[in-house]
N, CA and C atoms as an extended XYZ file, in Angstrom:
411
Properties=species:S:1:pos:R:3:atomname:S:1:resname:S:1:resid:I:1 pbc="F F F"
N       -12.930      -17.523       -2.185 N   UNK     1
C       -13.045      -17.291       -0.502 CA  UNK     1
C       -11.898      -16.565        0.012 C   UNK     1
N       -12.207      -15.744        0.924 N   UNK     2
C       -11.031      -15.231        1.560 CA  UNK     2
C       -10.203      -16.086        2.130 C   UNK     2
N        -8.997      -15.605        2.618 N   UNK     3
C        -7.832      -16.438        3.131 CA  UNK     3
C        -8.448      -17.196        4.387 C   UNK     3
N        -7.962      -18.701        4.421 N   UNK     4
C        -8.454      -19.271        5.425 CA  UNK     4
C        -7.712      -19.154        6.828 C   UNK     4
N        -6.623      -18.685        6.853 N   UNK     5
C        -5.856      -18.394        8.024 CA  UNK     5
C        -5.383      -16.806        8.014 C   UNK     5
N        -5.231      -16.304        9.076 N   UNK     6
C        -4.728      -15.047        9.130 CA  UNK     6
C        -5.765      -14.054        8.752 C   UNK     6
N        -5.343      -12.935        8.612 N   UNK     7
C        -6.186      -11.813        8.264 CA  UNK     7
C        -7.071      -12.034        6.987 C   UNK     7
N        -8.206      -11.498        7.088 N   UNK     8
C        -9.047      -11.597        5.759 CA  UNK     8
C        -8.455      -10.686        4.793 C   UNK     8
N        -8.643      -11.041        3.296 N   UNK     9
C        -8.270      -10.024        2.238 CA  UNK     9
C        -9.000       -8.838        2.340 C   UNK     9
N        -8.376       -7.568        1.992 N   UNK    10
C        -9.160       -6.493        1.763 CA  UNK    10
C        -9.436       -6.186        0.349 C   UNK    10
N       -10.640       -5.867       -0.122 N   UNK    11
C       -10.931       -5.488       -1.385 CA  UNK    11
C       -11.421       -4.055       -1.509 C   UNK    11
N       -11.411       -3.359       -2.547 N   UNK    12
C       -12.057       -2.259       -2.915 CA  UNK    12
C       -12.982       -2.423       -4.227 C   UNK    12
N       -14.279       -2.097       -3.911 N   UNK    13
C       -15.126       -2.215       -5.043 CA  UNK    13
C       -15.478       -0.646       -5.535 C   UNK    13
N       -15.223       -0.483       -6.978 N   UNK    14
C       -15.246        1.095       -7.206 CA  UNK    14
C       -16.486        0.824       -8.396 C   UNK    14
N       -17.513        1.422       -8.091 N   UNK    15
C       -18.716        1.663       -8.895 CA  UNK    15
C       -19.375        2.594       -8.753 C   UNK    15
N       -20.023        3.466       -9.585 N   UNK    16
C       -20.617        4.766       -9.549 CA  UNK    16
C       -22.078        4.396       -9.373 C   UNK    16
N       -22.674        3.143       -9.413 N   UNK    17
C       -24.028        2.677       -9.273 CA  UNK    17
C       -24.000        2.310       -7.833 C   UNK    17
N       -24.641        2.883       -6.936 N   UNK    18
C       -24.842        2.638       -5.552 CA  UNK    18
C       -25.341        1.248       -5.408 C   UNK    18
N       -26.394        0.861       -6.005 N   UNK    19
C       -27.030       -0.238       -5.683 CA  UNK    19
C       -26.295       -1.479       -6.107 C   UNK    19
N       -25.575       -1.266       -7.406 N   UNK    20
C       -24.649       -2.453       -7.564 CA  UNK    20
C       -23.570       -2.610       -6.765 C   UNK    20
N       -22.942       -1.455       -6.368 N   UNK    21
C       -21.810       -1.535       -5.527 CA  UNK    21
C       -22.100       -2.114       -4.084 C   UNK    21
N       -23.445       -1.838       -3.670 N   UNK    22
C       -23.808       -2.261       -2.379 CA  UNK    22
C       -24.118       -3.865       -2.511 C   UNK    22
N       -24.711       -4.318       -3.549 N   UNK    23
C       -24.966       -5.755       -3.545 CA  UNK    23
C       -23.836       -6.510       -3.663 C   UNK    23
N       -22.771       -6.170       -4.640 N   UNK    24
C       -21.597       -7.074       -4.670 CA  UNK    24
C       -20.615       -6.854       -3.577 C   UNK    24
N       -20.590       -5.799       -2.901 N   UNK    25
C       -19.929       -5.533       -1.642 CA  UNK    25
C       -20.391       -6.441       -0.461 C   UNK    25
N       -21.838       -6.523       -0.400 N   UNK    26
C       -22.252       -7.362        0.684 CA  UNK    26
C       -22.149       -8.854        0.493 C   UNK    26
N       -22.264       -9.242       -0.915 N   UNK    27
C       -21.916      -10.557       -1.189 CA  UNK    27
C       -20.436      -10.907       -0.826 C   UNK    27
N       -19.525      -10.079       -1.291 N   UNK    28
C       -18.082      -10.420       -0.835 CA  UNK    28
C       -17.783      -10.320        0.495 C   UNK    28
N       -18.480       -9.692        1.267 N   UNK    29
C       -18.401       -9.482        2.784 CA  UNK    29
C       -18.782      -10.789        3.380 C   UNK    29
N       -19.927      -11.587        2.753 N   UNK    30
C       -20.424      -12.803        3.379 CA  UNK    30
C       -19.369      -13.852        2.916 C   UNK    30
N       -18.531      -13.626        1.962 N   UNK    31
C       -17.497      -14.556        1.632 CA  UNK    31
C       -16.189      -14.393        2.472 C   UNK    31
N       -16.276      -13.477        3.405 N   UNK    32
C       -15.157      -13.283        4.245 CA  UNK    32
C       -14.117      -12.143        4.086 C   UNK    32
N       -14.433      -11.420        3.018 N   UNK    33
C       -13.578      -10.431        2.655 CA  UNK    33
C       -13.913       -8.973        3.397 C   UNK    33
N       -12.936       -8.431        3.533 N   UNK    34
C       -13.029       -6.859        4.079 CA  UNK    34
C       -13.307       -6.112        2.933 C   UNK    34
N       -14.261       -5.418        2.812 N   UNK    35
C       -14.613       -4.575        1.567 CA  UNK    35
C       -14.876       -3.092        1.831 C   UNK    35
N       -13.905       -2.264        1.030 N   UNK    36
C       -14.197       -0.823        1.011 CA  UNK    36
C       -14.781       -0.527       -0.269 C   UNK    36
N       -15.838        0.500       -0.027 N   UNK    37
C       -16.703        0.964       -1.316 CA  UNK    37
C       -15.966        2.166       -1.688 C   UNK    37
N       -16.101        2.566       -3.084 N   UNK    38
C       -15.839        3.757       -3.644 CA  UNK    38
C       -16.766        4.094       -4.677 C   UNK    38
N       -17.190        5.333       -4.895 N   UNK    39
C       -18.031        5.558       -5.993 CA  UNK    39
C       -17.409        6.117       -7.194 C   UNK    39
N       -16.115        6.490       -6.895 N   UNK    40
C       -15.413        7.159       -8.158 CA  UNK    40
C       -14.032        6.700       -8.181 C   UNK    40
N       -13.336        6.920       -9.145 N   UNK    41
C       -11.958        6.522       -9.420 CA  UNK    41
C       -10.948        7.309       -8.372 C   UNK    41
N       -11.655        8.620       -8.106 N   UNK    42
C       -10.884        9.348       -7.308 CA  UNK    42
C       -10.828        8.961       -6.029 C   UNK    42
N       -11.907        8.494       -5.477 N   UNK    43
C       -11.990        7.945       -3.964 CA  UNK    43
C       -11.174        6.577       -3.995 C   UNK    43
N       -11.226        5.859       -4.947 N   UNK    44
C       -10.314        4.631       -5.040 CA  UNK    44
C        -8.852        4.928       -4.998 C   UNK    44
N        -8.489        6.129       -5.751 N   UNK    45
C        -7.001        6.348       -5.560 CA  UNK    45
C        -6.597        6.770       -4.299 C   UNK    45
N        -7.446        7.518       -3.520 N   UNK    46
C        -7.218        7.870       -2.167 CA  UNK    46
C        -7.031        6.813       -1.191 C   UNK    46
N        -7.918        5.608       -1.457 N   UNK    47
C        -7.895        4.345       -0.586 CA  UNK    47
C        -6.672        3.458       -0.943 C   UNK    47
N        -6.301        3.359       -2.256 N   UNK    48
C        -5.212        2.719       -2.755 CA  UNK    48
C        -3.794        3.333       -2.270 C   UNK    48
N        -3.734        4.631       -2.253 N   UNK    49
C        -2.689        5.524       -1.832 CA  UNK    49
C        -2.325        5.132       -0.334 C   UNK    49
N        -3.177        4.663        0.389 N   UNK    50
C        -3.228        4.595        1.824 CA  UNK    50
C        -2.584        3.202        2.241 C   UNK    50
N        -1.329        3.013        2.365 N   UNK    51
C        -0.727        1.703        2.504 CA  UNK    51
C        -1.282        0.992        3.735 C   UNK    51
N        -1.687        1.820        4.779 N   UNK    52
C        -2.199        1.438        6.056 CA  UNK    52
C        -3.254        0.609        5.801 C   UNK    52
N        -4.198        0.710        4.830 N   UNK    53
C        -5.456        0.002        4.553 CA  UNK    53
C        -5.285       -1.425        3.988 C   UNK    53
N        -4.096       -1.572        3.500 N   UNK    54
C        -3.645       -2.953        3.068 CA  UNK    54
C        -4.668       -3.470        1.999 C   UNK    54
N        -5.041       -2.737        1.071 N   UNK    55
C        -5.865       -3.464       -0.049 CA  UNK    55
C        -5.186       -4.478       -0.874 C   UNK    55
N        -5.616       -5.560       -1.165 N   UNK    56
C        -5.065       -6.687       -1.911 CA  UNK    56
C        -5.668       -6.636       -3.339 C   UNK    56
N        -6.798       -6.227       -3.593 N   UNK    57
C        -7.343       -6.241       -4.869 CA  UNK    57
C        -8.482       -5.266       -5.180 C   UNK    57
N        -8.652       -4.823       -6.284 N   UNK    58
C        -9.703       -3.731       -6.484 CA  UNK    58
C       -10.606       -4.380       -7.662 C   UNK    58
N       -11.832       -4.257       -7.561 N   UNK    59
C       -12.974       -4.680       -8.488 CA  UNK    59
C       -13.544       -3.325       -9.087 C   UNK    59
N       -13.292       -2.981      -10.385 N   UNK    60
C       -13.697       -1.626      -10.791 CA  UNK    60
C       -14.453       -1.801      -12.210 C   UNK    60
N       -15.574       -1.018      -11.983 N   UNK    61
C       -16.305       -1.032      -13.297 CA  UNK    61
C       -15.680       -0.283      -14.272 C   UNK    61
N       -15.573       -0.748      -15.398 N   UNK    62
C       -15.024       -0.152      -16.498 CA  UNK    62
C       -15.478        1.210      -16.929 C   UNK    62
N       -16.779        1.608      -16.568 N   UNK    63
C       -17.236        2.917      -16.689 CA  UNK    63
C       -17.405        3.557      -15.407 C   UNK    63
N       -16.570        3.350      -14.326 N   UNK    64
C       -16.631        4.065      -13.156 CA  UNK    64
C       -16.400        5.676      -13.343 C   UNK    64
N       -16.932        6.459      -12.588 N   UNK    65
C       -16.924        7.986      -12.915 CA  UNK    65
C       -15.524        8.254      -12.246 C   UNK    65
N       -15.260        9.437      -12.437 N   UNK    66
C       -13.863       10.109      -11.844 CA  UNK    66
C       -13.113       10.782      -12.613 C   UNK    66
N       -12.084       11.508      -12.288 N   UNK    67
C       -11.229       12.337      -13.152 CA  UNK    67
C       -10.352       11.507      -14.048 C   UNK    67
N       -10.232       10.013      -13.705 N   UNK    68
C        -9.538        9.310      -14.631 CA  UNK    68
C       -10.438        8.014      -14.877 C   UNK    68
N       -10.154        7.456      -16.058 N   UNK    69
C       -11.122        6.342      -16.309 CA  UNK    69
C       -10.495        5.002      -15.442 C   UNK    69
N       -11.253        4.000      -15.656 N   UNK    70
C       -11.008        2.771      -14.942 CA  UNK    70
C        -9.632        2.203      -15.399 C   UNK    70
N        -9.263        2.305      -16.797 N   UNK    71
C        -8.095        1.856      -17.405 CA  UNK    71
C        -6.986        2.669      -17.034 C   UNK    71
N        -7.113        4.070      -16.607 N   UNK    72
C        -6.074        4.958      -16.183 CA  UNK    72
C        -5.723        4.587      -14.742 C   UNK    72
N        -6.871        4.188      -13.894 N   UNK    73
C        -6.703        3.822      -12.535 CA  UNK    73
C        -5.827        2.627      -12.446 C   UNK    73
N        -6.153        1.578      -13.462 N   UNK    74
C        -5.403        0.414      -13.377 CA  UNK    74
C        -3.950        0.567      -13.874 C   UNK    74
N        -3.602        1.688      -14.717 N   UNK    75
C        -2.283        2.016      -15.076 CA  UNK    75
C        -1.570        2.637      -13.809 C   UNK    75
N        -2.212        3.567      -13.246 N   UNK    76
C        -1.743        4.203      -12.067 CA  UNK    76
C        -1.408        3.027      -10.917 C   UNK    76
N        -2.203        2.164      -10.660 N   UNK    77
C        -2.037        1.114       -9.784 CA  UNK    77
C        -0.886        0.089      -10.136 C   UNK    77
N        -0.720       -0.046      -11.229 N   UNK    78
C         0.508       -0.995      -11.763 CA  UNK    78
C         1.747       -0.196      -11.461 C   UNK    78
N         1.777        1.167      -11.545 N   UNK    79
C         2.993        2.044      -11.181 CA  UNK    79
C         3.147        2.132       -9.584 C   UNK    79
N         1.967        2.381       -9.014 N   UNK    80
C         2.256        2.781       -7.555 CA  UNK    80
C         1.922        1.697       -6.639 C   UNK    80
N         1.219        0.851       -6.840 N   UNK    81
C         0.658       -0.388       -6.043 CA  UNK    81
C         0.651       -1.660       -6.797 C   UNK    81
N         1.794       -1.973       -7.438 N   UNK    82
C         1.880       -3.301       -8.484 CA  UNK    82
C         1.345       -4.472       -7.606 C   UNK    82
N         1.279       -4.706       -6.351 N   UNK    83
C         0.971       -5.617       -5.633 CA  UNK    83
C        -0.618       -5.902       -5.573 C   UNK    83
N        -1.320       -4.830       -5.836 N   UNK    84
C        -3.005       -4.734       -5.865 CA  UNK    84
C        -3.496       -5.296       -7.275 C   UNK    84
N        -4.179       -6.321       -7.135 N   UNK    85
C        -4.640       -6.808       -8.436 CA  UNK    85
C        -5.842       -5.981       -8.711 C   UNK    85
N        -5.854       -5.341      -10.065 N   UNK    86
C        -7.150       -4.500      -10.436 CA  UNK    86
C        -7.897       -5.245      -11.408 C   UNK    86
N        -9.143       -5.482      -11.058 N   UNK    87
C        -9.889       -6.366      -11.875 CA  UNK    87
C       -11.082       -5.312      -12.577 C   UNK    87
N       -11.037       -5.251      -13.826 N   UNK    88
C       -11.923       -4.401      -14.500 CA  UNK    88
C       -13.147       -5.242      -15.002 C   UNK    88
N       -14.304       -4.695      -14.739 N   UNK    89
C       -15.723       -5.400      -15.122 CA  UNK    89
C       -16.449       -4.377      -15.986 C   UNK    89
N       -17.172       -5.044      -16.793 N   UNK    90
C       -18.118       -4.213      -17.731 CA  UNK    90
C       -18.454       -4.919      -18.891 C   UNK    90
N       -19.222       -4.279      -19.690 N   UNK    91
C       -19.580       -4.987      -20.987 CA  UNK    91
C       -18.472       -5.002      -21.937 C   UNK    91
N       -18.492       -5.929      -22.912 N   UNK    92
C       -17.439       -5.952      -23.823 CA  UNK    92
C       -17.318       -4.785      -24.556 C   UNK    92
N       -18.438       -4.165      -25.104 N   UNK    93
C       -18.442       -2.912      -25.913 CA  UNK    93
C       -17.711       -1.809      -25.109 C   UNK    93
N       -18.201       -1.654      -23.917 N   UNK    94
C       -17.545       -0.443      -22.914 CA  UNK    94
C       -16.198       -0.720      -22.754 C   UNK    94
N       -15.732       -1.911      -22.599 N   UNK    95
C       -14.276       -2.072      -22.272 CA  UNK    95
C       -13.399       -1.742      -23.633 C   UNK    95
N       -14.154       -2.331      -24.780 N   UNK    96
C       -13.263       -2.052      -26.107 CA  UNK    96
C       -13.158       -0.526      -26.328 C   UNK    96
N       -14.233        0.272      -26.070 N   UNK    97
C       -14.408        1.623      -26.395 CA  UNK    97
C       -13.284        2.354      -25.450 C   UNK    97
N       -13.222        1.975      -24.211 N   UNK    98
C       -12.281        2.537      -23.318 CA  UNK    98
C       -10.789        2.355      -23.661 C   UNK    98
N       -10.753        1.040      -23.974 N   UNK    99
C        -9.318        0.530      -24.446 CA  UNK    99
C        -8.927        1.331      -25.593 C   UNK    99
N        -9.780        1.606      -26.554 N   UNK   100
C        -9.615        2.156      -27.850 CA  UNK   100
C        -9.076        3.597      -27.765 C   UNK   100
N        -9.647        4.305      -26.559 N   UNK   101
C        -9.315        5.541      -26.349 CA  UNK   101
C        -7.811        5.671      -25.853 C   UNK   101
N        -7.392        4.732      -25.217 N   UNK   102
C        -6.163        4.772      -24.705 CA  UNK   102
C        -4.932        4.174      -25.456 C   UNK   102
N        -5.256        3.361      -26.426 N   UNK   103
C        -4.287        2.687      -27.313 CA  UNK   103
C        -4.301        3.287      -28.780 C   UNK   103
N        -3.161        3.448      -29.267 N   UNK   104
C        -3.048        4.028      -30.634 CA  UNK   104
C        -3.833        2.934      -31.494 C   UNK   104
N        -3.732        1.659      -31.255 N   UNK   105
C        -4.043        0.647      -32.125 CA  UNK   105
C        -5.494        0.140      -31.932 C   UNK   105
N        -5.823        0.390      -30.631 N   UNK   106
C        -7.288       -0.061      -30.255 CA  UNK   106
C        -7.149       -1.565      -29.840 C   UNK   106
N        -8.265       -2.216      -29.646 N   UNK   107
C        -8.150       -3.736      -29.260 CA  UNK   107
C        -7.539       -4.571      -30.355 C   UNK   107
N        -6.816       -5.579      -29.985 N   UNK   108
C        -6.221       -6.345      -30.882 CA  UNK   108
C        -6.949       -7.494      -31.465 C   UNK   108
N        -8.144       -8.093      -30.769 N   UNK   109
C        -8.829       -9.118      -30.916 CA  UNK   109
C       -10.297       -8.801      -30.670 C   UNK   109
N       -11.055       -9.274      -31.358 N   UNK   110
C       -12.467       -9.288      -31.353 CA  UNK   110
C       -13.296      -10.229      -30.628 C   UNK   110
N       -14.346      -10.195      -30.189 N   UNK   111
C       -15.252      -11.042      -29.445 CA  UNK   111
C       -16.294      -11.092      -30.379 C   UNK   111
N       -17.095      -12.429      -30.589 N   UNK   112
C       -16.507      -13.581      -30.009 CA  UNK   112
C       -15.365      -14.117      -30.521 C   UNK   112
N       -14.487      -14.698      -29.789 N   UNK   113
C       -13.331      -15.190      -30.095 CA  UNK   113
C       -13.224      -16.140      -31.115 C   UNK   113
N       -12.460      -16.001      -32.126 N   UNK   114
C       -11.999      -17.197      -32.978 CA  UNK   114
C       -10.709      -17.742      -32.449 C   UNK   114
N       -10.972      -19.069      -31.974 N   UNK   115
C        -9.745      -19.627      -31.155 CA  UNK   115
C        -8.413      -19.594      -31.771 C   UNK   115
N        -8.505      -20.115      -33.177 N   UNK   116
C        -7.195      -20.117      -33.981 CA  UNK   116
C        -6.500      -18.795      -34.097 C   UNK   116
N        -7.467      -17.667      -34.278 N   UNK   117
C        -6.896      -16.268      -34.374 CA  UNK   117
C        -6.311      -15.927      -33.189 C   UNK   117
N        -6.846      -16.319      -31.993 N   UNK   118
C        -6.242      -15.939      -30.740 CA  UNK   118
C        -4.809      -16.619      -30.571 C   UNK   118
N        -4.797      -17.865      -30.839 N   UNK   119
C        -3.668      -18.699      -30.596 CA  UNK   119
C        -2.600      -18.045      -31.588 C   UNK   119
N        -2.832      -17.694      -32.926 N   UNK   120
C        -1.837      -16.989      -33.736 CA  UNK   120
C        -1.484      -15.719      -33.410 C   UNK   120
N        -2.249      -14.972      -32.734 N   UNK   121
C        -2.006      -13.640      -32.393 CA  UNK   121
C        -1.205      -13.873      -31.070 C   UNK   121
N        -1.091      -14.630      -30.193 N   UNK   122
C        -0.396      -14.825      -29.011 CA  UNK   122
C         1.161      -15.360      -29.427 C   UNK   122
N         0.942      -16.300      -30.505 N   UNK   123
C         2.156      -16.623      -30.785 CA  UNK   123
C         3.083      -15.607      -31.526 C   UNK   123
N         2.485      -14.794      -32.268 N   UNK   124
C         2.981      -13.750      -32.932 CA  UNK   124
C         3.561      -12.764      -31.914 C   UNK   124
N         2.844      -12.375      -30.825 N   UNK   125
C         3.402      -11.471      -29.794 CA  UNK   125
C         4.628      -12.027      -29.130 C   UNK   125
N         4.510      -13.303      -28.694 N   UNK   126
C         5.622      -13.924      -28.020 CA  UNK   126
C         6.985      -14.083      -28.862 C   UNK   126
N         6.500      -14.443      -30.127 N   UNK   127
C         7.648      -14.460      -30.967 CA  UNK   127
C         8.400      -13.119      -31.303 C   UNK   127
N         7.831      -12.178      -31.403 N   UNK   128
C         8.252      -10.788      -31.793 CA  UNK   128
C         8.677       -9.985      -30.357 C   UNK   128
N         8.597      -10.623      -29.205 N   UNK   129
C         9.020      -10.070      -27.979 CA  UNK   129
C         8.170       -8.860      -27.668 C   UNK   129
N         7.023       -8.631      -28.284 N   UNK   130
C         6.169       -7.399      -28.123 CA  UNK   130
C         5.498       -7.621      -26.827 C   UNK   130
N         5.374       -6.709      -25.934 N   UNK   131
C         4.481       -6.701      -24.783 CA  UNK   131
C         3.457       -5.648      -24.910 C   UNK   131
N         2.244       -5.786      -24.513 N   UNK   132
C         1.244       -4.751      -24.495 CA  UNK   132
C         0.980       -4.327      -22.983 C   UNK   132
N         1.997       -4.406      -22.262 N   UNK   133
C         1.640       -3.970      -20.966 CA  UNK   133
C         1.720       -2.472      -20.832 C   UNK   133
N         1.211       -1.813      -19.686 N   UNK   134
C         1.409       -0.606      -19.553 CA  UNK   134
C         2.679       -0.071      -19.172 C   UNK   134
N         3.177        0.995      -19.794 N   UNK   135
C         4.470        1.581      -19.789 CA  UNK   135
C         4.626        2.038      -18.366 C   UNK   135
N         5.826        1.726      -17.676 N   UNK   136
C         6.178        2.487      -16.350 CA  UNK   136
C         6.939        3.677      -16.469 C   UNK   136
N         7.076        4.129      -17.589 N   UNK   137
C         7.832        5.380      -17.792 CA  UNK   137
C         7.078        6.539      -17.367 C   UNK   137
C-alpha cells in the first residue's frame, strides 16, 4: 500500500506490452500509488533522469524493449539513481538468459532451488568477501 501519510509514492512501470502495462498500472493506482508508464527502457531512462518527478521505484519487465536491456537499466539506475528501487519481473528462463548475457559466469544458482545449495553458496560468497553487485566504475 502507498504511504499512509504525506505524498503518495511514485512508481514507473516499464513494459512493452500495452495491455499488461495498463492493467498493472491501474491496479497500482487503486492501491494509492502515482504511476508513470513507459513502453521502453529508453522512455524509463528519461523519466528516471528527471529528478523533479520523484520516482521511488520501478517495475520493469525483464524483456522490456529499448536500446538497453532491463538489466542494463537497473545497472544505470544503481549508478545514477541509487535511491530508486528497480524490480525486474519476468519468467525465470528469460531472466537467466538476460543475466547470462551480462555476466561472464552466468547465473550462479538454478531453480528450482536446492535449499542446502543456496545456503552453502551464500556462506561461500560471504566468507570470501565476494560481491556480485554491479560495478560503479
